[in-house]
KEKE-3310 file (N, C-alpha, C; in steps of 0.2 Angstrom, whole numbers, plus 5000, padded with zeros to 4 digits):
npx = (5004:5002:5011:5006:5010:5007:5001:5011:5020:5013:5012:5026:5029:5021:5028:5040:5036:5032:5045:5051:5044:5041:5033:5022:5009:5010:5014:5003:4996:5004:5002:4988:4988:4995:4986:4974:4979:4982:4969:4964:4972:4974:4971:4972:4969:4960:4962:4974:4969:4964:4974:4985:4980:4980:4994:4999:4992:4997:5011:5013:5006:5003:5001:4990:4981:4979:4974:4962:4956:4955:4945:4933:4929:4930:4924:4929:4942:4937:4931:4942:4950:4942:4945:4952:4963:4971:4988:5000:4995:4992:5004:5010:5003:5005:5019:5019:5012:5021:5031:5035:5022:5009:4994)
npy = (4994:5011:5024:5038:5051:5065:5068:5065:5075:5086:5085:5086:5099:5106:5103:5109:5122:5124:5123:5134:5145:5158:5158:5169:5181:5186:5175:5168:5170:5164:5151:5150:5151:5139:5129:5131:5126:5113:5107:5104:5094:5079:5063:5045:5042:5047:5064:5070:5081:5085:5081:5089:5101:5100:5098:5110:5119:5115:5117:5130:5141:5155:5158:5149:5155:5167:5162:5158:5170:5175:5167:5171:5178:5168:5154:5141:5141:5143:5131:5122:5127:5122:5109:5095:5083:5070:5075:5067:5056:5062:5067:5054:5048:5057:5056:5042:5043:5049:5039:5025:5019:5010:5015)
npz = (5000:4997:5005:5016:5011:5009:5021:5030:5026:5029:5043:5047:5042:5052:5064:5061:5060:5073:5079:5074:5076:5088:5104:5103:5101:5088:5080:5078:5066:5056:5060:5058:5044:5041:5047:5039:5027:5031:5034:5022:5018:5009:5013:5017:5029:5044:5047:5059:5067:5080:5088:5083:5087:5101:5104:5100:5109:5121:5119:5114:5121:5121:5107:5105:5113:5106:5094:5099:5103:5090:5085:5086:5075:5065:5060:5057:5064:5076:5078:5078:5089:5099:5100:5108:5117:5126:5130:5129:5122:5110:5105:5103:5093:5082:5081:5077:5065:5057:5055:5044:5041:5034:5026)
capx = (5000:5005:5011:5002:5015:5005:4999:5017:5023:5010:5014:5033:5028:5018:5034:5045:5033:5033:5052:5054:5039:5041:5026:5019:5003:5012:5015:4996:4995:5008:4998:4982:4990:4996:4979:4970:4981:4981:4962:4963:4976:4971:4974:4968:4967:4957:4967:4975:4968:4963:4981:4989:4978:4982:5001:4999:4989:5002:5018:5012:5000:5001:4998:4984:4976:4978:4969:4955:4953:4953:4940:4926:4927:4931:4921:4934:4946:4933:4930:4949:4952:4938:4947:4957:4964:4977:4994:5004:4992:4992:5011:5012:4999:5008:5025:5017:5010:5028:5034:5033:5016:5005:4987)
capy = (5000:5018:5028:5044:5056:5072:5069:5066:5081:5092:5085:5088:5106:5108:5102:5114:5128:5124:5124:5141:5151:5160:5158:5176:5182:5187:5169:5165:5171:5158:5144:5150:5149:5131:5126:5131:5121:5106:5104:5102:5088:5073:5057:5039:5041:5053:5069:5071:5088:5086:5080:5095:5107:5098:5099:5117:5122:5114:5120:5137:5143:5162:5157:5146:5160:5172:5159:5158:5176:5176:5162:5175:5180:5163:5147:5135:5142:5142:5123:5119:5128:5118:5102:5093:5076:5069:5077:5061:5052:5066:5066:5047:5047:5061:5053:5036:5044:5051:5033:5022:5015:5010:5016)
capz = (5000:4997:5011:5016:5010:5010:5028:5034:5025:5033:5051:5047:5042:5059:5069:5059:5062:5081:5081:5072:5078:5095:5107:5104:5097:5081:5077:5077:5059:5053:5062:5054:5037:5041:5048:5033:5022:5034:5034:5015:5016:5006:5017:5017:5036:5047:5049:5066:5069:5087:5090:5082:5091:5108:5105:5099:5115:5127:5118:5112:5124:5119:5101:5106:5116:5101:5090:5103:5102:5083:5083:5086:5068:5060:5062:5057:5069:5083:5079:5079:5096:5103:5100:5113:5119:5130:5126:5128:5117:5104:5103:5101:5087:5077:5079:5074:5058:5054:5053:5038:5043:5028:5027)
cpx = (5004:5005:5008:5007:5013:5003:5006:5021:5020:5012:5022:5033:5026:5024:5039:5042:5033:5040:5054:5050:5040:5033:5024:5013:5004:5013:5008:4994:4998:5004:4991:4983:4991:4990:4975:4972:4981:4974:4961:4968:4972:4975:4969:4966:4964:4963:4968:4974:4967:4970:4985:4987:4980:4990:5002:4997:4994:5009:5018:5006:4998:4998:4991:4979:4974:4973:4962:4952:4951:4947:4933:4924:4928:4929:4925:4939:4943:4932:4937:4951:4948:4940:4953:4957:4969:4983:4998:5002:4993:4999:5013:5009:5003:5015:5024:5016:5016:5032:5031:5027:5011:4998:4983)
cpy = (5006:5021:5035:5050:5063:5073:5070:5072:5087:5091:5087:5096:5109:5108:5108:5121:5129:5125:5132:5147:5152:5159:5165:5176:5183:5181:5166:5165:5165:5151:5144:5148:5141:5127:5126:5126:5114:5103:5102:5096:5082:5067:5051:5038:5047:5058:5070:5078:5089:5085:5086:5100:5106:5100:5107:5121:5121:5117:5127:5140:5151:5162:5154:5151:5165:5169:5159:5164:5178:5172:5165:5177:5174:5156:5141:5136:5141:5134:5120:5121:5124:5111:5101:5086:5076:5071:5071:5057:5055:5066:5059:5046:5051:5058:5046:5037:5046:5045:5030:5017:5015:5012:5010)
cpz = (5000:5004:5011:5016:5012:5017:5032:5032:5029:5041:5051:5047:5049:5064:5067:5061:5070:5083:5079:5074:5086:5098:5109:5100:5090:5077:5075:5069:5055:5054:5058:5047:5036:5042:5042:5027:5024:5033:5027:5013:5014:5010:5017:5024:5039:5049:5057:5069:5076:5090:5089:5086:5099:5109:5104:5106:5121:5126:5116:5115:5122:5112:5101:5108:5110:5096:5093:5102:5095:5081:5083:5079:5063:5063:5062:5062:5076:5084:5081:5086:5101:5104:5105:5115:5124:5126:5124:5122:5110:5101:5100:5094:5081:5076:5075:5066:5054:5052:5047:5039:5037:5030:5028)
residu = (MET:MET:GLN:ASP:GLU:GLU:LEU:LYS:SER:SER:ILE:LYS:LYS:PHE:TYR:ALA:LEU:MET:GLU:THR:SER:PRO:ASP:THR:PRO:ASP:SER:ALA:PHE:ASP:PHE:ILE:VAL:PHE:LEU:ARG:SER:PHE:VAL:ARG:THR:ARG:SER:CYS:SER:ILE:LEU:PRO:THR:THR:GLU:LEU:MET:THR:VAL:LEU:LYS:VAL:ASN:LYS:PRO:ALA:VAL:PHE:PHE:SER:LEU:ARG:GLN:MET:SER:GLU:GLN:ASN:GLU:ILE:ILE:ARG:PHE:LEU:VAL:GLY:LEU:SER:THR:ASP:PHE:GLU:ALA:ALA:GLU:GLN:LYS:LEU:LYS:GLY:LEU:LEU:LYS:ASP:GLU:PRO:CYS)
# end
C-alpha cells in the first residue's frame, strides 16, 4: 500500500513551524495559514487535527490564546480551538504517523 506522504509532509511542516515560531501572538497568523492548508490535506486516514491542536495548546499557549481570540470571527478556527485530547496520546499518534506505517 502507498504511504500517506501528503499527511506526513503536513505533520513535518507543523513540527517545523513549532520549532521556528516563537510563542507570541504574532505567530498566530503563521499557524492559521498552516491550519487552513492542513484541513485540506488529502489522506487515506482521518486527519489528526485534534492531536495537532492539543500539541499546539500545550507547547504554544500564547499562540493558542491568540487563535482563541481570533476564533470569534472565524468558524473554522473556533471549531479547531475547541478540539482537545490527552497530550501524551496526541504526541504518540503524530510521531506514529511520521513513521513508515501504511494506510
